[in-house]
N, C-alpha and C positions, 0 to 999 in steps of 0.2 A: 316546741316553742311555736307560738302563733305569729304569723308575720302577715303583711297585706297581701292581697290576692295578686297585685303586679308583682311583688318581689318573689312570691312563692310560684309563680308561673313563668317567670321570665327564663328565656333560654340563653345559656352562655354563648360566647362566640366560638363557632366551630373552628375557626382559623387559629384563635389562641389555643384551643385545645390541641390541635394538630401540632403547631409549633412547640407546645409544651412537651408533647411525647417525642418530637423530634430532638429537642434539647437535651432530654433525659437520656435518650440514646447516645447522643454525642458525648454526653458527660461521662458515659460507661465505655467510651472508646470508639464508638461507630463512625465511618466517615460519610457523611451525608451532605449532599448539596441542597441546602434549605431554601427552597423557592416558595415558601409559604408567606410569611409576614409582609405586609406592604411597608416595609421599612429599609433603612440602609445600614450596613455595617459601617460604622463611622471610620474604622480603619481602611476601609476600601474607598469610601466616600465622606471624607471629611467636610465640615462646612467651610465656607471661604474664610481664608486666613484673616482678611481684613475684618470680617463680622466677628469673628472669634475675638481678636484684639479690641474691637468696639465694645464688646460685652464686658470684657475685663476693665476696660478703661471707664465704663459706666458704673460698674461696682466699685471701682477706686473713687469715683466722684461721687459716691453715696447716693447713687439713684437706687435706694432700696426701701422706700416708703411705698404706701399705696399708689397706685396710677389713678387717674380719672376714670369714672365708671365707663365712659365710652372709649377710652384709649388716650395716650398721650397725643397732644394736639399735633406736635410736629410729626408724628407718625401718620396720623390721619391726613395732614396736609399732604405728606409724601405719597400715601395711597391714592389721594385725589388726583395728583399729577401723574402717577403711574397709570391709573385707568384712563386717563385722557390720552396720554402719550401712546400707550400699547394697544388700547382698544377703541379709542375714539368715544369713550363713556364720560358724562358729565355728572359727578355726584359731589357735592360739597362735603365738608367736614362733618356736618350735623347729620349726614345720610350714611354715615361710616361708622362701624362699631368693630373695636378690637377685642380679641378674647385670647383665652390660652389654648391656642390652636383652632381648628375649624369645628371640632365636634361640638363644643358649646353652642356655636352659632347654628348648627342645624338643630339641636335640641331646642334652642330658644325659638326657632322659627316654627317648630312643631307646637310649642306651647304657647306662642303667641297667636297662632291662628287656628288651632284646632280644638274644639269640643268633644268630649266622649261621644262616640257615635259617628262623628264626621268621616267622610271618605277621603283617603289618601290614595292616590294612583301612582305607581312607579313600575319601572321595567324590571323583569327578572330575565338575566341576572343583574343585581345592583347590591351596592354596599350598606347594609344596616338598616335600611327603611323599614324593614318588617320590625326591627326591634324598637325603632323610635314610634312606630304606630302602636305597640304594645304598651309603651311608656306612657302614652297619651290617650289610651282607650280609643284609638281610631279605628274604623273600618279599613282595613288593609285590602287594595286590590292590586296583585302582582300581575302585569301583563307579560306574558311570555314572549320573548323575541327570538330571532333565528339568525342562523350562520349567513343566510342569504344578504342579510341586512348588517352584517358585522356585529350582531347582536345589539345594535342601536335601535330603539323603539321608533315606529314610523307614525305619521298622523292617523293613518287607516287603523292600525292596531290600538292606538289610545283612545280615539274618539268615540266608540261605543261605551266607554267606562268614565267618560268625564260629565254626564249629566248629574248635577247636583253635587260634583266632588268639591271639596274645599282646597285641596292641594295636589299639584301634580310635582313629582321631584324627580329631576333629571340631572345627569352628570356627564360632562364631556371635558377632556378625554376620560373615558369611563373606566373606573373601578368596578369589576375586576377584568376588562377585556383589553384596555389599552387601545380601543377603538375610539372613533369620534364622529360627531354630526358633520356633515355637510351643509353648506349655506341653504340649499334648497328644502331639505328634509327638516332642518330646525325651523325654517320660515313656515313650511306648512303646518308644523305642531303649533306655531304661534297663532297661525290664523285660525286653527282649531279652538285654541283657548279664548281668543278674541270674540270668536262667534259665539261659544258658550256663555261669555259674561255678558254680551249683547242680549242674550235672551232672559237675563235674570233682573228681577225687579230691584228697586232701590232699597228695599229692607232686606234684601238677601246678601249674604256673604258672597263676594266675587270667587271665582276660581283663581287661586294664586299658583305661580310657578315659582319653585326653588331651584335654582341653577347652581349646582356645584361646579365650580371651575378651578379647584385646588391645583389640577395639573395644567393649567392654561399655559404657563411658560415652559412647559416640558414637553414639547411637541417636536415632531421631526420634519417630515416633508409635507405636511398638511396643515392649513391654516385654520387656528382655533377661531370659532364663530360664537356669537352670543345673541340671546334673544332681543335685547333693547336695541343693539345697532341694526339688526335686521329689521325688526318691526317696533319704531320708537312707542308705539300706542301701548306696548307690553310694560312700559316702565312702571306704571302704577301697580301692576300685579307681580313684578319679579322681585324675588329677593336673591341675591347672590351670596355664595359661600366661597371664600378665597383665603389665601394666605402664603406663608413662605415656607411651610413645612417641607414640601415635596420638591419645590424648584430650587432649593438651596441644600437639600439633603439635611434639613433642620428640624426633624421631627421632634427631637427633644427640647428644641429652644422654645416652643409653644407659642408662636405668634401668628394667629390667624386673623383675617379680617372679613367681614360681611358689610354689604351695602344694600340700599333698596329703599322704597318709600320712608320718608323721614319719620312719619308716625308710626309705623311698624318697628323701624329701628329702634326708636325710643322706647316702645314697649320691650323690645328684646334687651335693650340695655339694662331695664330694671330687673328682668329675669336673670341675665347674666351676673348683675351685681349681687342679687340674693343667693346665687350659687357661689359667689366668690370667685368665679371662673375667669379671673383677668390673666392677661399675660404678665409676667413679672416686668416690672418698670425699666429695668436695666437693658433687658432684652429688646423692649420696645424702642428705647432711645437709640440703641445700636443698630436695629433694623431701620430706623428712619435714616439715619446717616448713611448706611450701607447703600440703601435704594436710591439714595439722592445721586449717587454716582453712577450714571447709567453704562458709561463705558466699563467700569469695574463689574456690574453686574453682567453685561453681555459677554465679557471676556470670560467670567467664570461660567455661564451658561453653554457657551460655544463648547468649551471643554468637557463639562459635566455631561451634557447631551451626547456628545460624541461617544464618550464611555459607555453610557447607558445603551445607547443605539448598537454599539459593537456586540454587547453581550445579547440583547434582543435578537439581532439579526444571527448571531452564532446558533442561538436556539431555534429561531424559525427554519434556518436553512437545515440544521441538523434535523428537524421533523420532516421537512419536505424530503431529505434524502432517504429517510426511513420509509416514507410514503412512496417514493420512487422504487424502493426495494420490495415493495408488496406489503408492507406492515400496515395495519388498519389505523393509521394516525393521520392527522391533519393539523394545520395551524393558520390563523389569521395573520396576516402581515401587521406588523406593529405600527401604529401611527402616534401615538404619545403615551405618557406615564411611564411606568416601569414595569409594565405587565404584558404577557404574551398569552393569547388564547390557544389551548391545545386540546385537540382531539384524541383521546386514546379509547378506541372502541373495543375493549376486551371484557365488557360485562358478560357474564356467562361462560367464560373460559376457566380451565382447571389448571391449578398449579401442579408441578411434579409430585407434590405429596398428596394429591388428590382433593385440595381445597377448592370449592367452587367461589368464584368471584362474582358474588350476588349483586352488587351495586358498585358506584363509583368510589365509595369509602374503600370497599374491599380492594379494588384496583389501586387506589392510592397508596394503601398500607403495605401491599404487594410491592410495589414500586420502591417504597422506603427501604423495606427489608432486603430485597433482592438487588436493587440498583443504586441504593443510596440516593435516592432522588425523591425529594418531598415537595408534592404540589397542594393545590387547594381544589377540591371538586366544586363544581358549579352550585352543587346543593347547600353549600354554605352561603350563597347569595340568592337563595329563594327558588332555586329549580329542584326539580325532582332528583331522588338519588339514582333513578335510572338513565340520566342525562350523562353521556360519556365525555362531556367537556370539562376542562380543568383551568384553572389560572396559574400562571407560573411568574413569580416576582423576583426579579433580577438584582434588587438593590443589595442583598445580603450576601451575593457570591461574586467570586472574580471570574473574568472571562476564562481563565484556565479551569476554574472549577466547572463551567458549564461544558467545556470541550471535554474534560475528563468524564463527566457523567454521561454523555451521549451513548459512547460505547456500552456502558453498562445498562442503559435502558435497553437497547437492541438485544443484548444477551438475555436480559430479563423477559422480555417479550418474546423472545424466540423460544423459551421454555415451556410458555403457556399452550395448553392443547384444547 
């Protein structure tokens, strides 16, 4: 059967592939700590009770017809106030677009800005930018980052690739690393973008910045920063991606919001409308009511973040203990989101039955089978298979699951030659 070139050549999610294999093994009785999918087990991390009640109430009030194309006005008003209160950002309701989660907003940003052959620059590792480049026939430039900078891109790393580019895609806190920009590093990147735009003619597309801050309310001991607060001159060039999915463990509730220059947001509105990728109206109404009570939100976030941080710290400390014992592992201290960056440098080692671990995927599946521990190699985020770094996502595991897993990893690594 003949299909489009894009459909025929699209690569599926490696994360979902690993997760499906893990779920099949668990179905057959295997005990595995699943640290793969960037999601929450809703039995461990339920959404706020007040939000759940609000959603039910909205359905009972028959809020079941089409929402407005840009989102329910009360939610856009709430988001506008939230941005002002939490981040010092001034965006009116016409500059805000609500969609069914943040993915349609990312895709709409690409569709609104990118013509086939346009250049998109993004760091490696990062989540799904390579796939959105494929879907829009963009020229993808993945800029490799390093552990010395917590895998966050620097201005020096990005600058050589920005000449003539249309879009720079950044995320903080970053999926997959759980690390963040500090103000100085992000300000330097903004200055490079502004410098590049100053060199362009009036008939040229500017260099835009898509700033994914979906984890902005899910940070620990480090303050979230954004481009427009640091450099107000960035406002005409910055499209933000945000929402409720991660900060409320509400990934299935599907309420995301983006904001930026009104003209671009209007074009994104039309694209999201043609996709039909709206957030359900009842959920939008409930989300507006929920976020209007700041004390309620902060109370939930305090408890929620403490639970996540406990799991991340247990994993981080466990790998540091292994490192101290001489194992060839490492970890980057968690700053935000639900992820820990882990180094397991055992590529080239041999298992007890003589199997050579040729790359990070082999190491990962060895740990799944021998230690009941499922991670995601950075190769799923744009890096080479020879890179020994992995993402661990703690949203679908209990603290006890993580504590029980660490001794199994120690035993499994001890068996390698």
